[in-house]
C-alpha positions in Angstrom: 94.3 169.8 -102.0 91.2 170.8 -100.4 90.2 175.0 -100.1 89.9 176.9 -97.2 87.9 180.0 -95.7 89.4 182.3 -92.9 87.8 183.5 -90.5 88.4 186.1 -87.7 87.0 185.0 -84.0 86.6 188.3 -82.3 83.5 187.5 -82.2 83.2 184.2 -80.5 81.7 184.1 -77.1 84.0 181.1 -75.9 81.4 180.7 -72.5 78.1 180.8 -73.9 79.5 177.4 -75.7 76.5 176.4 -75.0 74.1 177.4 -77.2 74.2 178.7 -80.7 76.2 181.4 -82.6 76.0 182.9 -85.6 78.8 184.7 -87.1 78.2 188.6 -88.0 77.1 189.6 -91.8 80.8 191.8 -92.1 82.7 188.6 -90.5 81.7 186.1 -92.7 84.2 184.9 -95.2 83.8 185.7 -98.8 87.2 184.4 -99.8 87.7 181.0 -100.6 91.2 180.3 -100.6 92.5 177.8 -103.2 95.1 175.4 -100.6 96.4 175.2 -97.1 99.2 177.2 -97.8 97.7 180.6 -99.4 95.1 180.7 -96.7 97.8 180.7 -93.8 99.7 183.5 -95.8 96.4 184.7 -96.2 96.0 184.7 -92.3 99.5 185.8 -91.5 98.7 189.1 -93.5 95.4 189.9 -91.8 96.8 189.7 -88.7 99.2 191.6 -89.0 96.7 194.3 -90.4 95.0 193.7 -87.7 96.5 194.0 -84.3 94.7 191.4 -81.0 92.6 189.4 -83.7 92.8 186.1 -84.1 91.9 184.8 -87.7 91.8 181.0 -88.0 91.9 178.7 -90.9 89.4 176.1 -92.1 89.5 173.5 -93.4 87.0 170.9 -95.1 87.2 166.9 -93.2 85.0 165.3 -93.6 81.2 165.5 -95.7 77.6 164.1 -95.7 76.7 162.8 -98.0 72.8 161.4 -98.9 71.6 158.5 -101.7 68.9 157.6 -103.1 68.7 153.4 -102.3 66.0 151.3 -104.0 63.7 150.2 -100.8 61.1 148.6 -102.4 61.4 146.6 -106.3 58.3 144.8 -108.6 59.6 141.5 -109.4 60.6 142.6 -113.0 62.8 144.9 -111.7 61.2 148.2 -111.2 61.8 150.4 -108.3 58.6 151.7 -107.1 60.0 153.8 -103.6 63.7 155.0 -102.5 64.4 155.9 -99.4 67.5 158.2 -98.5 70.4 156.8 -96.6 72.9 159.4 -95.4 76.7 158.6 -94.7 80.1 160.0 -93.7 82.9 160.5 -95.7 86.5 161.6 -95.4 87.4 164.6 -97.8 90.4 163.4 -99.8 92.4 166.2 -100.7 92.1 166.1 -104.7 87.8 166.4 -104.0 86.3 169.5 -104.9 85.1 171.0 -102.6 84.2 174.6 -102.5 86.4 174.9 -98.6 
């Protein structure tokens, strides 16, 4: 199962969503939950302890991966130049992604 993060969202200003907003340092998640079920229980616990606040569970679904690919090879088969190819990859539940 994929790991999760919980974020309290009262700081987020939905009316200024056209610009980047940083998570306030004191609200940055510090614990990686081991699975969605545990994260959901923790989000409910946090909401009970902090009425009026909203706690959102984030689970990774897509990752960007860069790979080195040979672009120039000598007649003898030696790689003399490489470039980076990037792609998006779905994250399967059994991959070790830290959230």
